[in-house]
C-alpha positions as CSV (number, residue, x, y, z in Angstrom):
1,M,104.6,48.8,62.2
2,I,102.6,47.3,59.3
3,T,101.6,44.2,61.3
4,F,100.5,46.4,64.2
5,L,98.4,48.7,61.9
6,V,96.8,45.7,60.2
7,A,96.0,44.2,63.6
8,L,94.4,47.4,64.7
9,A,92.3,47.6,61.5
10,L,91.1,44.0,62.0
11,L,89.9,44.7,65.5
12,V,87.9,47.7,64.3
13,A,86.5,45.7,61.4
14,G,85.7,42.8,63.7
15,Y,83.2,44.9,65.7
16,F,81.3,46.0,62.6
17,V,81.4,42.6,60.7
18,Y,81.6,39.8,63.2
19,G,79.9,41.7,65.9
20,K,76.9,42.2,63.6
21,F,76.9,38.5,62.8
22,V,76.9,37.5,66.5
23,E,74.1,39.9,67.1
24,R,72.0,38.3,64.4
25,V,72.7,34.9,65.9
26,F,71.3,36.1,69.3
27,K,68.3,38.0,67.7
28,P,67.8,40.9,70.2
29,D,64.2,41.9,70.7
30,F,64.0,45.7,70.6
31,Q,60.5,45.7,71.9
32,R,61.2,43.6,75.0
33,I,61.0,45.2,78.4
34,T,64.5,45.0,80.1
35,P,65.1,44.2,83.8
36,A,66.2,47.8,84.3
37,T,62.7,49.0,83.7
38,E,60.7,45.9,84.9
39,L,62.6,45.5,88.2
40,N,63.8,49.0,88.9
41,D,64.8,49.0,92.6
42,G,66.9,52.2,92.7
43,V,70.0,50.3,93.9
44,D,71.1,47.7,91.3
45,Y,68.3,47.8,88.7
46,I,68.5,51.4,87.4
47,P,68.0,52.5,83.8
48,M,71.1,54.4,82.6
49,P,72.3,56.1,79.4
50,T,73.9,53.7,76.9
51,W,77.2,55.8,76.7
52,K,77.6,55.7,80.4
53,I,76.9,51.9,80.6
54,L,79.6,51.4,77.9
55,M,82.1,53.4,79.9
56,I,81.3,51.6,83.1
57,Q,81.4,48.2,81.3
58,F,84.8,49.0,79.8
59,L,86.3,50.1,83.1
60,N,84.8,47.1,84.9
61,I,86.4,44.7,82.5
62,A,89.7,46.6,82.0
63,G,91.6,46.8,85.2
64,L,95.3,46.1,84.8
65,G,94.6,43.2,82.4
66,P,94.9,44.8,79.0
67,I,98.0,46.8,80.2
68,F,100.0,44.5,82.4
69,G,98.8,41.3,80.7
70,A,99.6,42.6,77.2
71,I,103.1,43.8,78.3
72,M,104.0,40.4,79.7
73,G,102.4,38.7,76.7
74,A,104.6,40.8,74.3
75,K,107.6,38.9,75.6
76,F,106.4,36.0,73.5
77,G,106.8,37.9,70.3
78,P,104.4,38.9,67.5
79,A,102.2,35.8,68.3
80,S,100.7,38.1,71.0
81,Y,99.2,40.3,68.3
82,I,97.4,37.3,66.8
83,W,95.9,36.2,70.1
84,I,94.8,39.7,71.0
85,V,93.1,40.3,67.6
86,F,91.4,36.9,67.0
87,G,90.9,36.2,70.7
88,S,89.0,39.5,71.1
89,I,86.9,39.2,68.0
90,F,86.0,35.5,68.0
91,A,86.2,34.6,71.7
92,G,86.3,37.4,74.2
93,A,83.7,39.8,72.6
94,V,81.3,36.8,71.9
95,H,81.7,35.6,75.4
96,D,81.0,39.1,76.9
97,Y,78.0,39.7,74.5
98,F,76.2,36.5,75.2
99,S,76.8,36.6,79.0
100,G,75.3,40.0,79.1
101,M,72.4,39.3,76.8
102,L,71.5,36.0,78.5
103,S,71.4,37.9,81.8
104,I,69.0,40.5,80.3
105,R,66.8,37.6,79.1
106,N,66.9,36.1,82.7
107,Q,65.9,39.2,84.7
108,G,69.5,40.3,85.3
109,A,70.6,36.9,86.6
110,S,74.2,36.6,87.8
111,L,76.7,34.2,86.1
112,P,76.3,31.2,88.4
113,E,72.6,31.2,87.9
114,L,72.9,31.3,84.2
115,I,75.5,28.4,84.3
116,G,73.1,26.4,86.4
117,K,70.2,27.0,84.1
118,Y,72.0,25.6,81.1
119,L,74.6,23.2,82.6
120,G,72.7,21.9,85.5
121,N,72.5,22.2,89.3
122,G,75.9,20.6,90.0
123,A,77.6,23.1,87.7
124,K,75.6,26.0,89.4
125,Q,76.7,25.0,92.9
126,T,80.3,24.6,91.8
127,M,80.3,27.9,90.0
128,R,78.7,29.7,92.9
129,V,81.7,28.9,95.1
130,F,84.2,29.3,92.2
131,T,82.8,32.7,91.1
132,I,82.6,34.2,94.6
133,L,86.2,33.0,95.2
134,L,87.3,34.7,92.0
135,M,85.6,37.9,92.9
136,V,87.3,38.0,96.3
137,L,90.6,37.2,94.6
138,V,90.0,40.1,92.2
139,G,89.3,42.4,95.1
140,A,92.4,41.4,96.9
141,V,94.6,41.6,93.8
142,F,93.2,45.0,93.0
143,V,93.9,46.3,96.5
144,S,97.5,45.2,96.6
145,G,98.6,46.7,93.3
146,P,97.2,50.2,93.7
147,A,98.1,50.5,97.4
148,G,101.7,49.6,96.6
149,L,101.9,52.2,93.9
150,L,100.3,54.9,96.0
151,A,102.7,54.1,98.9
152,K,105.7,54.7,96.5
153,L,104.3,58.1,95.5
154,T,103.5,59.4,99.0
155,P,105.5,60.1,102.2
156,E,106.8,57.1,104.1
157,S,104.2,57.6,106.8
158,L,101.5,56.8,104.3
159,D,102.6,53.2,103.8
160,M,100.9,50.3,101.9
161,T,98.7,49.4,104.9
162,F,97.3,53.0,105.1
163,W,96.5,53.0,101.4
164,A,95.0,49.5,101.5
165,V,92.6,50.7,104.2
166,V,91.7,53.8,102.1
167,V,91.0,51.6,99.1
168,F,88.9,49.2,101.2
169,V,86.8,52.1,102.5
170,Y,86.1,53.2,98.9
171,Y,85.3,49.6,98.0
172,I,82.7,49.5,100.9
173,L,81.0,52.6,99.7
174,A,81.0,51.6,96.0
175,T,79.7,48.1,96.9
176,L,76.9,49.3,99.2
177,L,75.6,52.5,97.5
178,P,73.2,52.5,94.5
179,V,75.1,51.9,91.2
180,D,74.4,55.4,89.9
181,K,75.8,57.2,93.0
182,I,79.5,56.5,92.7
183,I,80.1,54.0,89.9
184,G,77.8,55.9,87.5
185,K,79.4,59.2,88.2
186,V,83.2,58.6,88.5
187,Y,83.6,55.6,86.1
188,P,83.1,57.5,82.9
189,I,85.8,60.0,83.9
190,F,88.3,57.2,84.7
191,A,87.4,55.4,81.5
192,I,88.1,58.5,79.5
193,A,91.5,58.9,81.2
194,I,92.5,55.3,80.3
195,L,91.4,55.8,76.7
196,F,93.3,59.1,76.6
197,M,96.4,57.3,77.8
198,A,96.0,54.6,75.1
199,V,95.4,57.1,72.3
200,G,98.4,59.1,73.4
201,I,100.6,55.9,73.3
202,L,99.1,55.1,69.8
203,V,99.9,58.6,68.5
204,M,103.5,58.4,69.8
205,L,103.9,54.8,68.3
206,I,103.0,56.2,64.9
207,Y,105.1,59.3,65.4
208,N,108.2,57.6,66.7
209,N,107.8,54.6,64.4
210,P,109.9,52.3,66.6
211,V,111.1,48.9,65.5
212,L,108.3,46.5,66.1
213,P,108.0,42.7,65.3
214,E,106.5,41.9,62.0
215,I,104.7,38.8,60.9
216,T,106.0,37.9,57.5
217,S,106.0,34.1,57.7
218,L,105.5,31.2,60.2
219,S,109.2,31.5,61.2
220,S,108.6,35.1,62.4
221,L,106.2,33.7,65.1
222,K,109.1,32.3,67.0
223,N,108.9,32.3,70.8
224,T,111.0,35.2,72.3
225,S,110.2,34.5,75.9
226,P,113.5,35.0,77.9
227,E,112.3,32.4,80.5
228,G,111.7,29.9,77.8
229,N,108.0,29.5,78.7
230,P,106.0,27.9,75.9
231,I,103.6,30.2,73.9
232,F,100.9,27.6,74.4
233,P,99.4,27.8,77.0
234,M,101.4,30.5,78.9
235,M,100.7,33.4,76.5
236,F,97.0,32.6,76.4
237,V,96.7,32.9,80.1
238,S,99.1,35.9,80.4
239,I,97.0,37.9,77.9
240,A,93.6,37.3,79.5
241,C,91.6,40.6,79.7
242,G,93.1,41.7,76.3
243,A,91.6,38.6,74.5
244,I,89.1,36.7,76.7
245,S,88.4,36.8,80.4
246,G,85.9,34.9,82.6
247,F,85.8,37.9,84.9
248,H,84.0,39.9,82.2
249,A,81.0,37.5,82.4
250,T,80.6,38.4,86.1
251,Q,80.5,42.1,85.2
252,S,78.1,41.9,82.2
253,P,75.1,41.0,84.4
254,M,75.6,44.1,86.5
255,M,75.2,46.3,83.4
256,A,72.5,44.1,82.1
257,R,70.4,45.4,85.0
258,C,70.9,49.0,83.8
259,M,70.3,48.6,80.0
260,K,67.1,50.2,78.6
261,N,67.0,48.2,75.3
262,E,68.4,45.0,74.0
263,K,69.6,46.8,70.9
264,H,72.4,48.4,73.0
265,G,74.0,45.0,73.7
266,R,76.4,45.0,70.8
267,P,78.0,48.4,71.6
268,V,78.1,47.8,75.3
269,F,79.2,44.2,75.6
270,Y,80.8,43.3,72.3
271,G,82.1,46.9,71.8
272,A,83.7,47.2,75.2
273,M,85.7,44.0,74.7
274,I,86.9,45.3,71.3
275,I,88.0,48.6,72.9
276,E,89.9,46.6,75.5
277,G,91.5,44.5,72.8
278,I,92.6,47.8,71.1
279,V,94.1,49.0,74.4
280,A,95.9,45.7,74.9
281,L,97.3,45.8,71.3
282,I,98.6,49.3,71.8
283,W,100.4,48.3,75.0
284,A,101.7,45.1,73.5
285,A,103.3,47.1,70.6
286,A,104.7,49.7,73.0
287,A,106.1,47.0,75.2
288,S,107.7,45.3,72.1
289,A,109.5,48.6,71.3
290,F,110.6,48.8,75.0
291,F,112.0,45.3,74.9
292,Y,113.7,45.9,71.6
293,E,115.6,48.9,73.0
294,N,116.2,47.7,76.6
295,G,116.2,43.9,76.3
296,M,113.9,41.4,78.0
297,E,115.3,41.7,81.5
298,E,112.6,43.9,83.0
299,N,109.7,41.9,84.5
300,N,107.9,44.6,86.4
301,A,105.1,45.8,84.1
302,A,104.6,49.0,86.3
303,V,108.2,50.0,85.6
304,I,107.7,49.5,81.9
305,V,104.5,51.6,81.9
306,D,106.3,54.4,83.8
307,T,109.3,54.4,81.5
308,I,107.2,54.4,78.3
309,T,104.8,57.1,79.4
310,K,107.5,59.4,80.7
311,E,109.6,59.1,77.5
312,W,106.6,59.4,75.1
313,L,104.0,61.5,76.9
314,G,106.1,63.8,79.1
315,I,105.4,64.6,82.8
316,A,101.7,65.4,82.3
317,G,101.1,62.3,80.2
318,A,103.0,60.1,82.6
319,F,100.9,61.5,85.5
320,L,97.7,60.6,83.7
321,A,99.0,57.2,82.8
322,L,100.0,56.6,86.4
323,L,96.5,57.6,87.5
324,G,95.1,55.1,85.0
325,V,97.3,52.3,86.3
326,I,96.1,53.1,89.9
327,F,92.4,53.7,89.2
328,A,91.8,51.0,86.6
329,P,92.4,48.1,89.1
330,I,90.5,50.0,91.8
331,T,87.5,50.3,89.6
332,S,87.6,46.6,88.8
333,G,88.0,45.7,92.4
334,D,85.0,47.6,93.6
335,T,82.7,46.1,91.0
336,A,84.1,42.6,91.8
337,F,82.9,43.1,95.3
338,R,79.6,44.4,94.1
339,S,79.2,41.4,91.8
340,A,80.0,39.1,94.7
341,R,77.3,40.8,96.7
342,L,74.8,40.3,94.0
343,I,75.7,36.7,93.4
344,V,75.4,35.9,97.1
345,A,72.1,37.8,97.2
346,D,70.9,35.7,94.3
347,I,71.9,32.5,96.1
348,L,70.3,33.4,99.4
349,K,67.4,35.2,97.7
350,I,68.0,38.3,99.9
351,P,66.5,41.6,98.5
352,Q,69.2,44.3,98.3
353,K,67.0,47.4,98.6
354,K,67.7,47.9,102.3
355,I,71.3,48.8,103.2
356,Y,71.5,46.5,106.3
357,K,70.9,43.5,104.0
358,R,73.7,44.7,101.7
359,L,76.0,44.9,104.8
360,L,75.0,41.4,105.9
361,I,76.5,40.0,102.7
362,S,79.3,42.5,102.1
363,I,81.1,42.3,105.5
364,P,82.2,38.7,105.3
365,L,83.4,39.2,101.7
366,F,85.6,42.1,102.8
367,I,87.0,40.1,105.7
368,A,87.8,37.2,103.4
369,S,89.5,39.5,100.9
370,F,91.6,41.1,103.7
371,L,92.8,37.7,104.8
372,I,93.7,36.6,101.2
373,L,95.6,39.9,100.8
374,Q,98.3,38.5,103.1
375,I,99.4,36.1,100.3
376,N,102.3,37.1,98.1
377,F,101.1,39.2,95.2
378,D,102.9,37.3,92.4
379,I,101.4,34.0,93.6
380,L,98.0,35.6,94.0
381,W,98.1,37.0,90.5
382,R,99.0,33.7,88.9
383,Y,96.1,31.8,90.6
384,F,93.8,34.7,89.7
385,A,94.8,34.4,86.0
386,W,94.1,30.7,85.8
387,C,90.8,30.9,87.7
388,N,89.8,33.8,85.4
389,Q,90.3,31.7,82.2
390,T,88.7,28.6,83.8
391,L,85.6,30.7,84.4
392,A,85.6,31.7,80.7
393,V,85.6,28.0,79.8
394,F,82.4,27.4,81.8
395,T,80.8,30.5,80.4
396,L,81.6,29.5,76.8
397,W,80.1,26.0,77.4
398,T,77.0,27.6,78.9
399,I,76.5,29.8,75.9
400,T,77.1,26.8,73.6
401,V,74.4,24.8,75.3
402,Y,72.0,27.7,75.1
403,L,72.7,28.2,71.3
404,T,72.3,24.4,70.8
405,K,68.9,24.4,72.5
406,E,67.9,27.4,70.5
407,K,69.0,25.7,67.3
408,S,71.3,28.6,66.5
409,N,74.8,28.7,65.3
410,Y,76.5,27.0,68.3
411,I,79.8,26.7,66.4
412,I,80.7,30.3,67.2
413,T,81.2,29.4,70.9
414,L,81.9,25.6,70.6
415,I,85.3,26.2,69.0
416,P,86.4,28.9,71.5
417,A,85.1,26.6,74.3
418,L,87.2,23.7,73.1
419,F,90.3,25.9,72.6
420,M,90.0,27.4,76.1
421,T,89.4,24.0,77.7
422,M,92.7,22.9,76.2
423,V,94.5,26.1,77.4
424,C,93.3,25.9,81.0
425,V,93.8,22.1,81.5
426,T,97.3,22.2,79.9
427,Y,98.2,25.3,82.0
428,I,97.4,23.8,85.4
429,F,99.5,20.8,84.6
430,I,102.5,22.6,83.1
431,A,102.7,25.8,85.2
432,P,105.0,26.1,88.2
433,E,102.1,27.1,90.4
434,G,100.2,24.0,89.1
435,F,101.5,20.4,88.8
436,S,104.7,21.5,87.0
437,L,104.7,18.4,84.8
438,S,106.6,18.0,81.5
439,P,105.2,19.6,78.3
440,T,104.5,16.1,76.8
441,I,102.4,15.0,79.7
442,S,100.7,18.4,80.0
443,Y,99.8,18.6,76.3
444,T,98.5,15.0,76.3
445,V,96.3,15.6,79.3
446,G,95.0,18.8,77.9
447,G,94.3,17.2,74.5
448,V,92.5,14.2,76.1
449,A,90.4,16.5,78.3
450,T,89.4,18.5,75.3
451,I,88.4,15.5,73.3
452,I,86.4,14.1,76.2
453,S,84.6,17.5,76.4
454,L,83.8,17.3,72.7
455,I,82.5,13.7,72.9
456,L,80.3,14.5,75.9
457,Y,78.9,17.5,74.0
458,I,78.2,15.4,70.9
459,I,76.4,12.7,73.1
460,W,74.3,15.4,74.8
461,N,73.5,17.1,71.5
462,K,72.3,13.8,70.0
463,S,70.2,13.0,73.1
464,I,68.3,16.3,73.0
465,N,67.8,15.8,69.2
466,F,66.4,12.3,69.9
467,A,64.2,13.6,72.6
468,H,62.9,16.4,70.4
469,K,62.0,13.9,67.6
470,G,60.3,11.7,70.1
471,N,58.0,14.6,71.1
472,L,57.0,15.4,67.5
């Protein structure tokens, strides 16, 4: 329990200490007019209260990631605590903050446009396709999970197909209507329910004081994965949304279009990620207690959530927890489609004030997601996880280039960018859904790719410095 409490304290301290440092690196302008005011269109650019934007941002980025990902990550042992804490503070929250603030500085631009501005047109075109694919994958993933759970809770006549249609209908409404009509009204309520669930589990963790893994030495960080999967890179992809997630960078611009002042960036973007890290840490600890008592045999995260909440929170608490598990992914799925619509609109330069223009973009996205939904969920999730972290790599490199050009402290994103490059390249070579090569080959390829990335960055950095001196 001591390790868990220390980890919890570090996350909170990280927001106030490192979050403030990151804010000083960016230098927010409190007098600058934001896109929400300058481009207010009553649909996507709408000034909203900061507390509401924070709740929406948290729910947008949360989904099932900080719950299911943390539970599966807990199988690797107490190393999961370290990744959640340091990943959230030094990588995930920095990634989310800069992606949101850069969007504000670029009139609410979507992620591919930001990547293109700093990494070039080739990267922009690639990321346009990649990001839209990820958004459609998210939509499909977050239809399948909730629809399956709802089918189990209702009569047999209301099967998964029925609930998938219901979820899709909601997605259509949330994607097409102005952001303050559905998302702005229901998201804060759902966010509070998820936070209540996490606080309830935290209280019961402290009250029950179960046996939890402690970090006392390097030997205590041993891998406890029953499948024998290596901690690196498997754990770093399993625990995505609880540490760093490229999906978040697709959501931040949506809230950047609603923020009234740049000073709210730290609580909304950096703060939402820290809150998500706290939720992930709580569930990793609760899962560790579950695995200690029941062994490592259970692989269904939904079953683990159901068991823990029923035992610790009673029937009422379990009901709220189940609602959280259902609504969290739904509320990430609808904003995924909304983000996809905005990205396509940016690409095609189609104004979104008129609803028929929103339909023109949205209908093909929904059809594509429905077709992808036919793929097996487990395979779909694994590909989504890797695509998610790969997008984080491109976002971190984009921010690094921006900071370099601004002559700011680029080290704060260069190190995470190199680390996540190593994670993603190694994963695709070692994972069963990838090339399934030996660890030796996979680590070698990952290491070489990371070194090449660093060399290319150094060459580019020297070239712009030389060009700058030549212009003096």
